[in-house]
N, C-alpha and C positions, 0 to 999 in steps of 0.2 A: 413566535418561536420557530426556528427553523429546526427540524427534526429529521436526522438522516437514519438510514439503516444500512449495515455492512453485512455481508456473510461471504464464506469462502465458496469456490466452485464445487467442492466435495460436499459441503453442507447443502447447496442448491440442488445438487444431484440426489442426495439423500431424501430430501424433501419431495422432489419431483416423483421419485419412485414410490414413495409411500402415498402421496396425494393422488396419484393416477395409476391404480393397480390394473386398470383394464376393464373394470366393470362398469364404467360410466356413471359412478356413484361418488358424491362428495366424501372427503375425508379430512382429517384434521391432526395437526400437530401443534406442540407447544415448544417454546424456546426460551432458555434462560440467557439473558444478554448482558454483558459488560456495558460500560458507559464511558464516553469520552465527552466531557463537558468543555466545549472550546469557546473562543471568542465569537466565531461566526455562527455555530450550531451545536446542537447536542446530538450526539451519534449513539445509537443502539448497535451493538457489536454481538452478532450471534456467537454464543459460548458453548451451549450444550442443547442438543435437541431431544425432546421426548415424543416418540411417535404414539398417538392414541391408537390402541388396537381396535380393529374393525369391529370385533365381538362387543366392545364396550360402549358401541353407538346403538342407541335405541332405534334411530331412524337413519337410514342411509339412503338417499334419493339423488337424481341427477341435479335437482335444485333445492335440496334440503338435508340438513344433518342435526341430529340431537345426540349429545354424548354425555357420558358420566364425568362430572368435574371432580370426582374424588381423586383422580390421578394427578391433578393440578396441585393438590394441597402441599405435598413435600416440597414442590418447586416454589410455591409462594413463600413457604417458611424460609427456604434458602435465599431467595431474592431479598425478603425482609431483612434478614440477618446481614447480607452483603451489599444492600442497596443497589441490587441489580434490577434488570427490567424483565418483564414478562412479555413474550411475543406469542400471539395466537396465529397460526397459518391454517387456512383451509383452502379447498380447491373448488372452482367452478368448472366442472367437465362439460357444461353446456355451453361455456364461452361467454357468459354474461360478464361484461368487463366494468363492473360497478358493485357496490355493496348493496344488498336487497334490503328491504324493510324487516325481513326476518333477521338478517345479519345485524341490523341496527339495534334490535331489541336484545339479540343473544349477546353482543359486545357491551351494551351498557349493563346488563345483569351481571356479566362476568366480571368486568373491570370495576364495577362498583364494589364487588366482593373483595377483589384484589386490593383496591385502596384501603378498604377496611382493615387489612392486615399491615399496612405499611405506615411508617412514622413519618413519611413526607409525601410530597405530591409530585415527585418526578415522574416523567411520562412512561407509559407502557403503550403497546401497540398491536394492531390487528392488521394482517395481511392477507390477500387473496393471490393464488397462483392459478394461471390459465394453463391450458394443455400445452403451448409451445414454452413454458418455462417463465413467460412474463410475469412480473409481480408488480402490484401496486398496494398502498396501504395507507393507514391513518393511525394516529394516536387517539387515545380516549382518555380525556382528562378527569379529574376527580368529580367534576360536575356533569359527566357524561356528555361533554362537548367533542365533537370530532375535529381533529386538525390533520389535514393530509400530511404524509410524508414528503419532504421536499424531493428526495432522491433515493433510490435503493441501488446499492452497487454489488456486484459479485465479482470477487477477486478470484478467479479460477484460471484455467489454461487460456480462456479468452476473458476479457473484461466486459462485463455489461453494466450499463447505466439506464436506469429507468427513471424518469422525472415525472412529477405532478404538474399536469397542465402546461407541459413545456412548449412554449411557442417557438416556431422557428425563426432564428435571427437572420438578419441581412448580413452575409459574410463579406468581409473586406474584398476588394479587388485581387489583392496580392495573393490570396488563397485559391484563387480560381484554378490554377495549374494542379494543385494538390488535389482539389475536387475531382478533377478529371481522372485521377489514378485511384485514389482511396474513397471516393464517393462523398457527397454532401454531407451525409450523416456523420461520418467519421470526423470530418473538419468542424462540424458543429460541437461535436463532443469535446474536441480538443479546446475549442473556444470556451466551454464551460468547465474545464478541468483545472485543478490546482496541482502544480507539480513542486516537489521538493528536490533540489539538487544540492548534495552535500559534497562540498569540495568544487571550487570554481577555478581550478588551476589547469594543467595540461589536458586532462580529460574533461573535466567539468565545463570549461569555457566553450569548447566545440559542441558539447551536448546542449548547453544553454542557448547558443547561437541558433541551432537547428530547431528547438522548440519555439523560439520566439518567431522564427520565420515561418514555422507551421501554423502560427497563429494562436498559440495557447493563450488562455485567459489570464492565468495568475502563475507566478514563479515566486517560490520561497528559495533563496540561495544562502547557504550556510558556509562560511570559511573564516577562520580567525586571523589568517596571515596577511602580510603586506606584500606588495609587488617589489622584488628584487631584480637586479639586472639579469641574473642568471634565468628568470623566468620568462623574459622577453622572446626566447626562441620558441616558445609554446603557447602563451596565454593571448588569445585573440584580443584586439583592441587595446592592449597595453602598450605604453610609449616609454621612452628613455626618461621623460619628464615624470612619469608615475613611479618608476624606480627611484629617481632621485629624491622625490618627495614621500617616498615610502608609503604610497596610497594603499588603502585597503583593497583587496582584490575584490571584495563584493561592491565597494562603490564604484571601481572602475567598470565592473560588469554592468551595474545598475545604469551608469551613466551612458554606456553604449546602447542599452535597451532603450532608454529614454529618447536618445537620439535618432533611433530608428523610427519611432513614432507609429508603431504597428499596433498599438492598443493593449499590450500586455501589461498587467499590473505587476509590480516588482516589490518583493519585501525582502530586506537585506537584514541577515543577522551575522555580524562580524564576531562570532564566537565559536568555541568549540561545540561539538555535537554534545559533549558531556556537560550539559547546562540545561536546567529545568526548562527554560523558555524555548530553547532550540527543540528539545524533545516534543513539548507540546505543539509547538508550530508544526513539525513533521507530521504529528498525529493528525492534524486537521487536513492534511494534503490527500490527494486521491491516488497518486502514484509517486514513487520516490525513486531517484537515481543516486546511486552511491558512486562517487568518483573519487575516493580516497586510496591512499596508500596503506594507511594504518590499520592493522589487524584488529585492534580493540575498537576503532570507529566503525569498521565493517560489521563486527559482531554486534555492536550496540544498534546499528541501523537495522540489521536483520531482526533483532530483538524488538525494536519499535514497531516495525512492519507486522511483526507476529501478534503483539498485544492489541494492535489497532487495526487489524485485518486489512493490510494495504499491500497491493502489488509492489514488488521491489525488483528493480533492475540494476544489477551491479556490473561494473566494468573494471577489469584488471589487466595491465599491460606489464610484461616483463622484458627487459632489455638486459642483457648480461655483457658487460664489457670484458674484454680479454686482457686488460692491463697494459696493452701496448697502443691504444688509440683506436683499438677496432672493436667489433662486436661479435660475440661468439653466438648469441641465440637472441632472436626476436619473436615473441609470441604474445598472445593476449586471450582473453575469455570474456564472454558476456554471459551472465547468468540471469535467467528470469525466475524469480522466486514467489511462490504462492505462500500465504500465511500459514497453511497447514500441510505443507509439502516438505521436501528436503530443504536443507539450509546451507549456507556456505560452510558452516561446521561439519555437517554430516557429508557433504561433498568433498570433504578433506581439503578444502582451500587453506585451512589453518587447523591447528589444535588448541585446545583450551590452555595448555602450557604457554603457547605463543600470546594467546590473549592475555594471560596473566602478566607475561613478561613485559608486553607492550603497555599494559595498564600501569606497571611500576616504573617503566621508563617516562611515562607521562606524568605520574603523580610525584615520584620521588627519584629524580635521575641520579642522584649521588648513591642511594642505596642500589639502584639498578647496576651501576658500574661496578660497585663493589661485589655484588653477587655474580655479576657476569665474569669478573676476573677470577673469583673463587670457584667458578664453573658450577654454580648452584642453579643457574637458569639458562635456558636457551636464549641466544641473542636474537634481537630484532634487526632485520636488514636496515642498513643506512640507505641514504639517498641513492637511487639509481639513475643512469643517464636517461634522459627523456628526448624524443624527437617528435615534432608536431605532425609529421605526416602519418607516423605510426598511431599516434594518439587519435588523429582524426578519422583513420581507418576504423578503429574500434568503437568510437563515438558514433560513427555513422551506422554501424551495425546495431548499436544498441537502440537507436532511433527507429530503424527498420523493425526491430523486434517489438518496440512499443506498438508500432502501427499494425504489425501482424495480429498483436492481441485485441486491438480495437476493431480491425477489419480483417477477420481471418481470410487469408488468400492463398495458404499452402495447400498442396494436395493431400498432405497427411495432417493428423490432429497435431495441434500445438504442443500437447504434452510431450511429444517426441523431441521437442526442440527446447528443452528446459536449459541446457548448456551449449554454447556455441564455442568452439576452440579452433584457433587458427595459428599456424607457425608461418612466419614470412621467411624465415631462413630455410625451412624444409618445404615450404609451398604446399602444405597440406591442411585440411580442415576436417573436424569431425563434430558431431552433435551427440548430445546424450539426453535421455528422458529423464523425467523428474525423480523417479526413485521412491524410496520409502520415506515416510514423514519422519522428521528429525525427532529423536527421542528427547533431546534437551530442550528445543524451542517450541515444538508444536504443542505441548501440554499448555501453553500460555495462550493460545488462539482466542481472541475476542475477550480478553480480561479487561482491556482498557484502563481507566485510572484506578490505580491501587495506591496503597500506602505502605512503604515508601514507593515512588513512582518506578515502575518497571521492577519493583523489588530490588532497587539499587539504592542503598543508603546514601551514597554520594549525590544522588538526585532529590533527596527528601528536603 
């Protein structure tokens, strides 16, 4: 079984601060984790952290810790009730990068008790953090066997990935120039990542093109639409034949990727994101790109990324026509969204009233028109003009944003660059920091699989 662990940047900082208070002694914490049970792996998602007070530890040394497990009883009760996972995290301030014999005994004792409370044998885990924040871990099964965690991911202002016994791969020749700029490690990470791109039209197609040529390992592309002649001005690799045949956008994109022959595995889902299979496919991805115009689709993707602790990059382009064949305004924005940070909603990209209106338009267009005419709802913008050069400009900025999170190169912290806005008509740009956590979405961080899925009845 492949078992992964995900946590947010804020959770990682909270743990590091507690586990290394500066006294060079071990410390311990417990986390309650949601679960994501996917086709390729079972993922533990840190939901809530319980810091074990130092005074409740009978022994705290550089290489040893003993603590009262009474604090964990309410956590076990909640985990058993909700089928969640228990994660134990402790520090090795001396830098020992493995589990000790004492750790083995402690974990077997603790987790045998935990399994005694549970009605199932779903995995729980133990993790060690070193002074630089590096983490490694293992699951402890009901029989006391140790199973290494395949990968631990931190979705914060920077994206960290730590693998179990990760052997360096021979990188293809076409990635050599990327390696010179962003380092061999970054290109290796890309080769081992799975990306979801939701929407493979005007923005999505140049995003996908760049991801493949950067050498990413696996792509999940989601789009329900067919190619039309009006799309040919902006979707890469489409032809007039595709428009006449009404070819699926996902299949045209997949065809182009296969013809490149660069080794990227491609999974196509010619469906709306409002589909259980699509949601679960995105949940298994490491990073998601939102390339949609629809407000309810963007809100849903932000919700998925929060429930499953995934970094989310959203690209939006705005072109306003003057009604006489010209353009009044051209601008766009790239948002980097952390699971427990601000959201598109709290950044005022849209309102919940607009989300409801967009949802009604999607589900019941007749009722939407009636209510729009009656002025009971706010209208959703219709199709806007699109220009390939504008789309590619912002798609490229989104890919640079991705690389900056994997390979921080800026002079300032990445948290100061949560939003990038640029006006092509005004020729000015500005950036914004992450801001406060979204009061609507951040409370769902790390919940993972719930019933109904994402607490949305239409996905049940």
